[in-house]
N, C-alpha and C positions, 0 to 999 in steps of 0.2 A: 427429415425435419422440415424440408421445404413445404411451405403452406401451413405448418403447424402454428398454433397460437402460443405466444410467450408474453407473460405479464412482467413488466419491469417497474418495480417499486423504486421511486427516486430517479425515474428515467429522464428528468430534465437537468440533472446535475452533470458534472464533467464525466465521471465514470459511466453513469447511466446513459448519457448521450452516446458515448463510445460504443457501449454494448448494443444499444438500440440500432445504431448505424450498421453494425456488423450483422445483426439479426435480420434487418430489413434487406441488406445486401444479398442474403441467402434466401430471400423469399418468405421469411416468417411473417405472420400476422402479429404485429406488436401492439400491445396495449400499455400505455404509460400511465402510471399512477403517481401523481406529484401535486404539489401546491401551486405549481405554475406550468404553463404549457411547454411541451418540448419543442426543440427546433425542427425536428422531423415531422413530416405529414403522416401521422399515425393516430390510432385511437388514443384518446386522452380522457382521464377521469381525475377531476380535481378533488383530492382527498388528502387529509393529514393522517398519515398512517399511525401516528401515535394516539389518535382518537377518531378512528373511522366510524362513520355513521352506520346505522343498520341498513339491511337490505342491499348489501354490496356483493352478494354471491355471484351476480351476473357478470361481474368483472372477470372472474376466474373461470367462467363457463367454457369448457372445451380446451382449457390451457394444458399444455404438456410440461411446462416449466415456469417457474417464477424466479426472477432475478431480484435479489435484495441489494440494490445499489445505494445503500444507506450506511450511516455510521453504525458501529458495532452494537451499541446499546439499543438503538432504535430498531435495528434488524431483529434483535432477539425479542424485543417487545412485540414485534409484528408477527412472530411465528404463530401464536395461538389463533390470531385473526385469520391468517392464511390457511392454516390447517382446518379451520372450521368450514372452509369453502371448497377444499380440493380433496381428491382421493389420495391414497398412499402410494400412487404410481407417479404422481407429479414430482418432477425434479426441482429441488431447491438449490439455487445458485447464489450464494452470498459473494459479494466483491470486497468483503471487509479486509482491512489491513491486518487484523487479528482474527484467525479462523476457528480456533479450538473452542472458545466459549459458545459460538453459534452452533457449531457441530454438536457439542455436548447438550445444549438446550434442545436442539431439534431431535436428537436421538432419544432423549429422555421423554419427549412428548409423543414421538412417532418413530419407533425404532426401525421400521421398514422403509421410511421415506428416503428416496434416492437423493444423494448429496454430491454436488460438484462445486467446490469453492474455487473462485478465480481471483487473483490479485495481480493486476498489471504492475510490473516493476519499472514503471515510467509514468510521467505525467500524461494524461490523455490529450494535452495540448500539443504534444510532440508527434512526429510521424511514427506510425506503428511498425514500419518496416524493420525487420531484424530485432525488434524489441522482445524481451522475455516476459512471459506471463507465468506466475506460479499457479499450479493447478492442484487443489487438495481433493483427495479421494479417500474412501475407506481403506482401499488397498491400492498400492502403486501399480500393481500388475493388472488392474481392471481393464476391460475392453475400452477402446477409444470412445469417448463421448461425443455427442453432436457439437457441443460448444467448443471442444478441442479442435474438431475438424474445421469449424468456422474460423477460429483464431489462427490456425495454421494456414488456412486458405487466404486469410487477409494479410499474410506475410509475417506473422509473429512466430516466436519460438515458445515451446512449452517445456516447463520443468515440473515434473510430478513429484508429489510428496504427501505425507499424511498431515492432517490439521495440526497435530502436536509438533511434528518436525518443522512445519511451516512457521509456527510461532517462535520456536527456538531460533530458527534461521533469521527471521525478521527482527528479532531483538538485536541480533548482531549486525544485520545489513541495513536496518532502518533506524531503530531506536538509538543505537550507539552513535552513528554519525550525526543524527539529528540532535542528540544531546550535546555533542561536542560543538556543533554549529551554534546551538542556542546558548551554550555557556560562553562561547566567544562573543556572541551578541550582547549578552548581559554584562560581560566585562567591558565591552566597548562603550556601552551606554553610561558606564560610571567613569569613563576616562575624562580627565580635565583638559586634555590637549584639544586644540582646534582640529577637527576632522577634515575641514576643508584644506588646511595646510598639509595634512597627511596625504590627501589624495594626490597632491602634486609630486610626492616622492615615494609613495609606497611601492615596494617591489612585487613581483608576480605572486609570491605566496600570500601576501596580504590582499592583493586584488582578487585572488581566487577565493579566499575566505569571505571577502566582502560580497562576492558574487553569489556564493552559496547562501550566505545570510540573507541577502536581498531576495533570493529565490524563495526562501522560506517565508519571508515577511509579506510577499505579494500574494501568497496563497492563504486560504481560510485557516485561522488558528486551530479550528477543531480537528483538522486533518492530523496535525502533529500532536495535539493533545491526546487524541484517541490512541495513537501509536505508543505514546508513553504510558497512558493510564490503563488501557485495556489489556496490554500484554504483560502477564505476570513475569515473564522471563526478562523483561526490560529492566527490572530492578537490579538484577545481577550485573547487567552491562553498565548501568549508571554507576554502580558501586565500583566496578573495575575501572571506569574512567576517572572517578574521584581518587581511587587508589593510585592510579598512574600519575596524576597531578601531584599528589602528596609525595610520591617517590621522587619525582623531579625536583620538587621544592626542597626535600631533605638532602638530595645529592648536592644541590647548589649551596644550601646552607652550610653543609659540612665540607664543601670544596672537594668532594669525592669524585674526581674525574674518572678514576678507574671504574668505580661503580656505575657512573653514567655511561661510559663506553661499553661496559658489559651489558647494561640494560639495552642499549641500541643493538648490540650483537644478538641478544635474545630475540628482539623484534625482527631482525633480519632473518634469523633462523626460522622464525614462525612463518614469515612470508614465503620462504623457499623460492621456488621457480617464479613466483609472481613478482618478486623483487625487481627483476630486470624489465619485465613488460610494464610494470607499474611506473618505473622511472621513465620509460619511453612515453607512456600516456601523459605523464606530468610535463615532459618536455614539449609535447604537442600542445597541451593546454596553455603552457606559458608562452609558446610562440604565437598563439592566437591573441594574447593580451598585449602584444607590442603595438 
């Protein structure tokens, strides 16, 4: 793939910039399509992919892959435009937090089109070393793709899965914790107590939740909105979260300590071996907050 041309739609954004840097590191000729110029010194085409003007085929000329570093709904809307300019040998690489809708739309329009979805399991603002990237493929046993080789070479780890398996897992690993954090924030916003006074006395669990909430709030809202809205599996996780809160409320209301203890034991059983390592992780986090 060294020397090959790759078009990155949304290449000036956080994820797009990350992918562009990696592609350029491995000698690819990168063309960024965005509404603002990228940080990297590469080819740039100022286009709104939701309403591209005519005569844009030259952007994709000679490209072997197109990266869709865009929100889910925008990526799907851009599929017909890109398909009209490329052959069925060009690889489509969405970076969406939810992969199955894009995959389904692409295969419906061009069943033979090569597909490799990638979803970094970390903020692009963090170091990539040792971080995991979820890679979505038609079949998990497919030969190693060029983008996987580049990600591994840059120091990241790869976890392969199908698009459907990805979305089910992301509902658990992203939608559920984000919903819990957002629910905490909404409860906090309705609190009548002075938060400045709370800051002086709050213990590590509260400080950790405040840190998680703040991390969400300093990022673009659409990131978290897409994770909740576009993933159909997220509905079940939000319902489970609400059910858990109702269960806790009912246990306290009825003063059912035995039920409460049994519920915690069920959670411990579900965590299994992860319980001990998770407690160590928490101790490490709390020590950093001193």
